[in-house]
ZALUMMI-322506 format. One line per 3 residues: number of its first residue (from 1); their letters; for each residue x, y, z negated of N, C-alpha, C, CB. Coordinates in steps of 0.001 Angstrom, whole numbers, padded with zeros to 6 digits, always signed. Atoms other than C-alpha are relative to their C-alpha. Glycine has a CB too. Layout:
NUM) a) X Y Z X Y Z X Y Z X Y Z; ...;
This chain:
1) mps) +000517 -000439 +001142 +145753 +104799 -076185 -001104 -000831 -000669 -000422 +001232 +000246; +001048 +000702 +000362 +143391 +103223 -078479 -001621 +000479 +000354 +000237 -000099 -001353; +001120 -000248 -000153 +139454 +103297 -077879 -000422 +000686 -001463 -000680 -001223 +000492;
4) lst) +000456 -000494 +000803 +137223 +105540 -079985 -000652 -001157 -001206 -000795 +000891 +000690; +000500 +000843 +001101 +135658 +102589 -081751 +001151 -000828 -000667 -001110 -000964 +000541; -001050 +000563 +000746 +139126 +101146 -082816 +000483 +001031 -000883 +001072 -000547 +000843;
7) ill) -000683 -000962 +000715 +140086 +104232 -083948 -001059 +000356 -001412 +000319 +001357 +001093; +001088 -000411 +000935 +136712 +104729 -086131 +000461 -001413 -000835 -001837 +000218 +000706; -000250 +001135 +000953 +137193 +101206 -087513 +001151 +000161 -000792 +000134 -001255 +000672;
10) giq) -001075 -000388 +000696 +140717 +102092 -088490 -000125 +000945 -001058 +000823 +000422 +000797; +000201 -001240 +001096 +139539 +105319 -090403 -000732 -000557 -000906 -000730 +001366 +000462; +001015 +000647 +001062 +136842 +103320 -092070 +000794 -000926 -000856 -001256 -000865 +000706;
13) alp) -000627 +001129 +000917 +139030 +100680 -093174 +001149 +000797 -001043 +000848 -001305 +001089; -001373 -000379 +000855 +141728 +103025 -094746 -000621 +000264 -001514 +000913 +001595 +000681; +000138 -000444 +001469 +139630 +104474 -097846 -000526 -001384 -001035 -001246 +001369 -000027;
16) iti) +000374 +001017 +000547 +138151 +100957 -098993 +001062 -000804 -000110 -000979 -000505 +000554; -001298 +000853 +000200 +141663 +099036 -098533 +000905 +000854 -001165 +000926 -000171 +001611; -001055 -000511 +001040 +143307 +101628 -100584 -000855 +000064 -001325 +000706 +001589 +000419;
19) fga) +000723 +000157 +001102 +140518 +101737 -103135 +000129 -001408 -000680 -001321 +000303 +000346; -000168 +001350 +000785 +140847 +098117 -103584 +001239 -000401 -000237 -000572 -001093 +000617; -001277 +000068 +000134 +144535 +098280 -103829 +000306 +000740 -001285 +000669 +000495 +001183;
22) lil) -000263 -000953 +001217 +144230 +101003 -106424 -000690 -000925 -001042 -000713 +001690 +000113; +000715 +000624 +001101 +141718 +099010 -108507 +000845 -000822 -000531 -001197 -000673 +000310; -001094 +000925 +000356 +144249 +096160 -108435 +001008 +000415 -000649 +000512 -000546 +000957;
25) ynp) -001346 -000745 +000441 +147357 +098202 -109166 -000523 +000496 -001379 +000577 +001371 +001111; +000047 -000616 +000805 +145932 +100318 -111622 -001647 +000775 -000276 +001129 +000697 +000262; +001566 -000361 +000331 +142015 +100128 -113069 -000196 +001250 -000420 -000630 -000817 -001059;
28) vka) +000470 -000912 +000660 +142233 +102863 -115305 -000078 +001236 +000999 +000781 +000154 -001213; -000207 -001075 -001018 +143262 +105473 -112634 -001125 -000033 +001020 +001385 -000163 +000728; +001060 +000115 -001034 +140496 +104285 -110210 -001284 +000007 -000874 +000147 -001383 +000968;
31) gfh) +001579 -000285 +000871 +137794 +104813 -113111 -000538 -000997 -000465 -001188 +000548 +000762; +000799 +001271 +000067 +137372 +101440 -114101 +000598 -000287 -001410 +000257 -001246 +001301; -000633 +000117 +001284 +138983 +101744 -117907 -001017 -000596 -000786 +000516 +001307 -000594;
34) dvp) +001352 +000803 +001150 +135394 +100180 -119668 -000208 -001071 +000611 -001659 +000744 -000237; +000177 +001301 -001194 +135667 +097397 -116926 +000423 -001134 -000349 +000724 +000131 +001304; -000931 +001744 +000325 +136449 +093687 -117812 +001070 +000209 +001309 -001340 -002015 +000309;
37) asv) -000940 +000000 -001222 +139488 +093072 -115685 -000407 -001071 +000840 +001516 -000172 -000346; +000359 +000816 -000925 +137825 +090158 -114262 -001200 +000823 +001241 -000589 -001296 -000888; +000735 -000726 -000872 +135091 +092547 -112832 +001021 +000939 +000841 -001092 +000783 -000793;
40) shi) -000649 -000818 -000737 +137782 +094838 -111572 +000963 -000831 +001253 +000801 +000855 -001032; -000506 +000895 -001199 +139378 +092095 -109731 -000820 -000555 +001001 +000596 -001076 -000451; +000945 +000007 -000733 +136464 +091235 -108233 -000276 +001050 +001016 -000839 -000131 -000711;
43) igf) +000095 -001171 -000890 +135837 +094436 -106879 +001376 +000506 +000700 -000583 +001145 -000840; -001163 -000263 -000991 +139348 +095001 -105750 +000248 -000957 +001025 +001236 +000114 -000678; -000281 +001003 -001156 +139696 +091877 -103926 -001230 +000058 +001223 +000072 -001630 -000715;
46) ssl) +000978 -000330 -001130 +136291 +092447 -102486 +000156 +001176 +001095 -001202 +000278 -000650; -000323 -000870 -000459 +137299 +095820 -101515 +001172 -000181 +001060 +000137 +000706 -000941; -001157 +000308 -000693 +140499 +094761 -100046 -000588 -001142 +001328 +001197 -000690 -001200;
49) slg) +000397 +001130 -001093 +138614 +091758 -097982 -001051 +000861 +000764 -000710 -001600 -000683; +000844 -000930 -001091 +136190 +094464 -096377 +000882 +000869 +000993 -000971 +001107 -000822; -000701 -000857 -000707 +138756 +096749 -095589 +000891 -001178 +001104 +000954 +001040 -001120;
52) tay) -000559 +001123 -001083 +140817 +093691 -093855 -001043 -000052 +001315 +000055 -001697 -000795; +000732 +000229 -001005 +137549 +092973 -091870 -000062 +001022 +000921 -001103 -000326 -000371; -000115 -000966 -000884 +137296 +096410 -090738 +001335 +000258 +001053 -000195 +001026 -000801;
55) iva) -001244 -000088 -000636 +141071 +096206 -089470 +000011 -001313 +001004 +001238 +000035 -001134; -000079 +000978 -000799 +140662 +092820 -087851 -001108 +000495 +000945 -000124 -001382 -000665; +000822 -000369 -000871 +137543 +094082 -086248 +000626 +001132 +000971 -001171 +000380 -000706;
58) afq) -000585 -001224 -000525 +139400 +097013 -084913 +000785 -000254 +001249 +000877 +000647 -001024; -000735 +000439 -001352 +141562 +094724 -082656 -000533 -001085 +000800 +001355 -000426 -000265; +001059 +000760 -000758 +138515 +092729 -081459 -000259 +000656 +001565 -001444 +000065 -000935;
61) prr) +000787 -000595 -001391 +137225 +092970 -077713 -001174 +001373 -000094 -000957 -001398 +000619; +001196 -001394 +000093 +134907 +096168 -077240 -001442 -000479 -000517 -000347 +000769 +001732; +001291 +000490 +000496 +131793 +094048 -077629 -000164 -000322 -001303 -000365 -001037 +000617;
64) arh) +000217 +000347 +001738 +132619 +092645 -080949 +000539 +001047 -000675 +000781 -001393 -000646; -000254 -001277 +000724 +133961 +096024 -082082 -001424 +000771 -000114 +001155 +000926 +000823; +001215 -000772 +000023 +130466 +097515 -081097 -000858 -000686 -000829 -000608 +000235 +001307;
67) qfl) +000923 +000772 +000637 +128461 +094491 -082506 +000229 +000536 -001575 +000259 -001659 +000305; -000336 -000153 +001451 +130423 +095013 -085837 -000357 +001467 -000438 +001585 -000319 -000269; +000492 -001516 +000207 +129863 +098839 -085865 -001316 -000036 +000036 +000458 +001049 +001036;
70) ltt) +001455 +000238 -000055 +126193 +098218 -085059 -000691 -000560 -001204 -000269 -000875 +001062; +000292 +000749 +001016 +125917 +095894 -087962 +000111 +000895 -001280 +000862 -001194 +000011; -000531 -000751 +000992 +127322 +098388 -090338 -001085 +001223 -000231 +001495 +000464 +000414;
73) vpl) +000602 -001446 +000198 +124810 +101049 -089600 -001138 -000011 -000900 -000486 +000644 +001337; +000919 +000379 +000904 +121792 +099626 -091581 +000587 +000080 -001187 -000536 -001204 +000215; -000611 +000140 +001381 +124003 +098822 -094573 +000370 +001184 -000300 +001125 -000911 -000170;
76) rla) -000461 -001073 +000397 +125651 +101957 -094580 -001227 +001058 -000539 +000833 +000467 +001117; +001182 -000596 +000126 +122198 +103638 -094368 -000759 -000015 -001212 -000683 -000432 +000858; +000500 +000103 +001157 +121036 +101892 -097265 +000816 +000074 -001028 -000613 -000948 -000073;
79) aaw) -000913 -000284 +001045 +124049 +102351 -099395 +000206 +001551 -000126 +001331 -000736 +000265; +000072 -001463 +000127 +123767 +106078 -098758 -001183 +000389 -000976 -000203 +000667 +001447; +001455 -000104 +000844 +120092 +105980 -100047 +000429 -000141 -001472 -001217 -001324 +000410;
82) vfr) -000155 +000717 +001457 +121397 +103786 -103210 +000795 +001085 -000876 +000945 -001589 +000077; -000918 -000933 +000620 +124616 +106125 -103872 -000808 +001523 -000460 +001259 +000244 +001149; +000101 -001338 +000223 +122670 +109214 -103483 -001233 +000069 -001185 -000306 +000813 +001472;
85) ndg) +000934 -000421 +001115 +119988 +108224 -106156 +000612 -000386 -001568 -001497 -000801 +000274; -000855 -000082 +001030 +122937 +107216 -108358 +000451 +001495 -000630 +001110 -000718 +000479; -000248 -001501 +000800 +123446 +111135 -109052 +001582 +000280 +000255 -000360 -000074 -001935;
88) nea) -001531 -000797 -000277 +126750 +112794 -109497 +001287 -000987 -000110 +000282 +001292 -001262; -000975 +000766 +000217 +128647 +109536 -110406 +000480 -000645 +001494 -000454 -000996 -001083; -000433 +000236 -001492 +128616 +108600 -106700 +000733 +000842 +000832 -000997 -000160 +000710;
91) rga) -000751 -001405 -000270 +130076 +112017 -105640 -000370 +000092 +001519 +001855 +000026 -000325; +000246 -000388 -001448 +130932 +112088 -102000 -000513 -001290 +001081 +001471 +000641 +000540; +000433 +001285 -000685 +129697 +108235 -101102 -001144 +000431 +000586 -000238 -001273 -000893;
94) pmw) +000942 -000184 -000624 +126356 +109139 -100074 +000271 +000750 +001446 -000798 +000591 -000868; -000149 -000621 -001266 +127581 +111489 -097261 +000915 -000559 +001047 +000380 +001238 -000226; -001007 +000884 -001006 +130571 +109105 -096024 -000898 -000842 +000485 +001301 -000859 -000648;
97) dfv) +000374 +000939 -000909 +128320 +106468 -095190 -001035 +000508 +000635 -000268 -001219 -000505; +000826 -000271 -000694 +125512 +108406 -094004 +000358 +000437 +001148 -000657 +000615 -000492; -000381 -000637 -001037 +127546 +110340 -091641 +001023 -000969 +000972 +000611 +001289 -000531;
100) nsf) -000609 +001170 -000753 +129590 +107010 -090645 -000961 -000585 +000565 +000736 -000970 -000740; +001026 +000913 -000744 +126533 +105295 -089513 -000554 +000751 +000786 -001026 -000695 -000747; +000549 -000629 -001544 +125456 +108066 -087123 +001515 -000057 +001113 -000672 +002109 -000261;
103) val) -001140 -000218 -000927 +129238 +108505 -085862 +000019 -001547 +000546 +001541 +000608 -000799; +000047 +001357 -000512 +129297 +104571 -085229 -000848 -000118 +001090 -000394 -000930 -000965; +001150 +000056 -001032 +126100 +104765 -083270 +000540 +001072 +001199 -001629 +000517 -000764;
106) gvv) -000704 -000945 -001036 +127679 +107727 -081455 +001252 -000149 +000882 +000299 +001011 -000639; -001313 +000447 -000561 +130949 +106003 -080511 -000626 -001278 +000782 +001298 -000366 -001245; +000529 +000989 -000762 +128997 +103012 -079427 -000692 +000450 +001234 -000838 -000733 -000771;
109) gfe) +000878 -000514 -001357 +126572 +105075 -077159 +001157 +000491 +000860 -001253 +001382 -000291; -000764 -000362 -000728 +129716 +106910 -075876 +000740 -001080 +001077 +000719 +000625 -000806; -000587 +000922 -000882 +131592 +103957 -074925 -000801 -000897 +000975 +000704 -000784 -000763;
112) rgv) +000962 +000732 -000990 +128670 +102246 -073430 -000618 +000967 +001161 -001266 -000645 -000873; +000599 -000577 -001153 +127918 +105098 -071316 -001353 +000542 +000036 +000040 -000862 +000900; +001682 -000240 +000391 +124309 +105608 -073062 -000202 +001752 +000268 -000410 -000503 -002055;
115) fgf) -000100 -001262 -000497 +125297 +109485 -072608 +000177 +000700 +001270 +000691 +000315 -000495; -000050 -000279 -001346 +125884 +109628 -069259 +001324 +000745 +000149 -001247 +000791 +000489; -001089 -000052 -000104 +129689 +110035 -069621 +000808 -000655 +000752 +000244 -000045 -000787;
């Protein structure tokens, strides 16, 4: 059975990979109807690249998975703060990043035995 950190990285990879593919396949459906094609392409391929990084990280040794997850925590917290200040346009993004940052800390702590399990 895969470890919790592998599962978490896989779960975190899904939305950004799907979003990147959707932007490239149908930018209008992704809400990019007023955005130049070049910007849609940049965001779409950047999202796919980030999703791919999460997938690759999921298959790395435990220490590398933990380093990757711990690196994402401050970035996710900063993103949650910025998205929250963006208002309703961001919708669920602030909560997604906020929760995932603490889930990442919890998973790394659990796998390292910090909690005594």
